[in-house]
C-alpha positions in Angstrom: 135.1 -77.0 8.7 132.1 -75.5 10.6 128.6 -76.8 11.2 125.6 -75.5 13.1 123.5 -78.1 14.8 120.4 -77.7 16.9 118.5 -79.6 19.5 114.8 -79.9 19.6 114.8 -78.4 23.1 116.1 -75.1 21.7 119.9 -75.1 21.9 122.0 -74.4 18.8 125.7 -75.5 18.8 128.6 -74.6 16.6 130.8 -77.5 15.6 134.3 -76.7 14.3 136.4 -79.4 12.6 134.2 -82.1 14.3 134.5 -80.5 17.8 131.5 -78.9 19.5 132.3 -75.5 21.0 131.7 -75.4 24.8 129.3 -72.5 24.6 126.2 -72.7 22.5 125.4 -70.2 19.8 122.1 -69.7 21.6 120.0 -71.5 24.3 116.2 -70.7 24.3 115.2 -73.9 25.9 113.2 -72.1 28.7 110.9 -70.7 25.9 110.6 -73.8 23.8 107.7 -76.3 24.2 109.6 -79.5 23.8 107.2 -82.4 23.9 106.2 -85.2 21.5 107.2 -83.9 18.0 107.1 -80.2 19.0 110.1 -78.2 19.8 112.7 -76.1 17.9 112.5 -77.8 14.6 113.4 -75.0 12.3 116.9 -73.4 12.0 118.4 -71.5 9.1 121.4 -69.4 8.5 120.9 -66.2 6.5 122.5 -66.6 3.0 124.7 -63.6 4.0 125.4 -65.0 7.4 129.2 -64.4 7.4 128.5 -60.7 6.9 125.3 -60.0 8.9 125.3 -62.9 11.5 121.5 -63.4 11.1 120.0 -66.8 11.8 116.4 -67.9 12.2 114.6 -70.3 14.5 111.1 -71.8 14.3 109.7 -73.4 17.4 106.7 -74.3 19.6 106.4 -71.8 22.5 105.8 -73.4 25.9 102.4 -72.2 26.9 103.5 -71.2 30.4 106.2 -69.0 28.8 103.8 -67.6 26.3 101.2 -66.7 28.9 103.3 -65.5 31.8 106.9 -64.6 30.7 107.7 -61.1 31.9 105.1 -61.2 34.7 105.4 -62.1 38.4 103.5 -65.3 37.6 106.3 -66.6 35.4 108.4 -69.5 36.7 111.2 -70.7 34.4 111.0 -74.1 36.0 107.4 -74.6 34.9 106.5 -76.1 31.5 102.9 -76.4 30.3 102.9 -79.2 27.7 99.8 -80.6 25.9 98.1 -77.2 25.9 97.2 -74.8 23.2 100.1 -72.6 22.1 101.7 -71.1 19.1 104.7 -71.5 16.8 107.1 -68.6 16.6 109.7 -67.6 14.1 112.6 -65.4 15.3 115.8 -63.8 14.0 118.9 -63.4 16.1 122.3 -62.0 15.2 125.6 -63.7 16.0 128.4 -61.4 16.9 131.2 -60.7 14.5 133.6 -60.5 17.6 132.8 -64.1 18.4 133.5 -65.2 14.8 129.7 -65.7 14.5 129.8 -68.4 17.1 127.8 -66.7 19.9 124.4 -64.9 19.5 123.6 -61.5 20.9 120.4 -62.4 22.7 119.3 -58.8 22.8 119.2 -58.9 18.9 116.0 -61.0 19.0 113.5 -60.0 16.4 110.2 -61.9 16.3 108.9 -62.3 12.7 105.8 -64.4 13.5 104.3 -65.0 16.9 105.0 -62.0 19.1 101.8 -62.6 20.9 99.5 -65.6 21.2 97.2 -63.9 18.6 99.9 -63.4 16.0 101.6 -66.9 16.2 100.8 -69.9 14.1 98.3 -71.9 16.2 99.2 -75.4 17.5 96.0 -77.3 17.3 97.0 -80.8 18.5 99.7 -82.7 20.3 101.5 -83.4 17.1 102.0 -82.4 13.4 102.6 -78.7 13.8 106.0 -77.0 14.0 107.7 -77.0 10.6 111.0 -76.1 9.1 112.9 -73.1 7.6 114.8 -72.8 4.4 116.0 -70.0 2.2 115.0 -70.0 -1.5 117.5 -69.3 -4.2 116.3 -65.7 -4.3 117.1 -65.2 -0.6 113.5 -65.5 0.6 112.9 -67.2 3.9 110.4 -70.0 3.5 108.6 -71.7 6.4 106.6 -74.8 6.5 104.1 -76.0 9.1 102.5 -79.3 9.9 98.9 -80.1 9.3 97.9 -79.7 12.9 96.0 -83.0 12.9 96.1 -86.0 15.1 98.6 -88.7 14.5 96.2 -91.4 15.6 92.9 -90.5 13.9 91.6 -89.0 10.7 90.7 -85.4 11.2 88.2 -84.0 8.7 88.3 -80.6 10.2 86.3 -81.0 13.5 88.2 -83.6 15.5 87.0 -83.0 19.1 90.5 -83.9 20.3 92.1 -80.8 18.9 93.0 -77.9 21.1 90.9 -75.6 18.8 87.8 -77.8 19.2 88.3 -78.0 23.0 88.8 -74.2 23.3 85.8 -73.6 21.1 83.6 -75.9 23.2 84.8 -74.3 26.4 84.1 -70.8 25.0 80.6 -71.8 24.0 79.9 -73.3 27.4 81.1 -70.2 29.2 79.0 -68.0 26.9 75.9 -70.1 27.6 76.6 -69.9 31.3 76.8 -66.1 31.1 73.5 -65.7 29.3 71.7 -68.2 31.6 71.3 -70.9 29.0 
């Protein structure tokens, strides 16, 4: 009689006997980059969820959050969409006292993407964030998109990708610094 549903913007709900609970399991919407087909697209309950309360999320991290969270420059009302960022995979634990219906937000454990250098790069406006599923042996499996354009064929050097733009900017800066 219980379902867990999630929204692309980063809110997970518990639905019991067809009725959504008033409080979400978790809300990480201030961290999630929710534009085009990016967002919180991966959610999975641990195979032993009713004993350990572990659940997993995979999402695009809003660039402003990625770059400034925890600093005086962070503003939770700012979102930086359409800019290079990363995908992140996290594990949280729902509390047994809540009947595994409310997460302990301090239980957050980042599996992939603790920093912008350790995340899965988002290279374009589309085709990135993937999904999560557990294999029959209990292994957490992740998928990612191809990072390509939805409107053109990318043979690996599409100048419209974030990577190509960042590389071009880097080369230009380097050339300016050496007087070229």
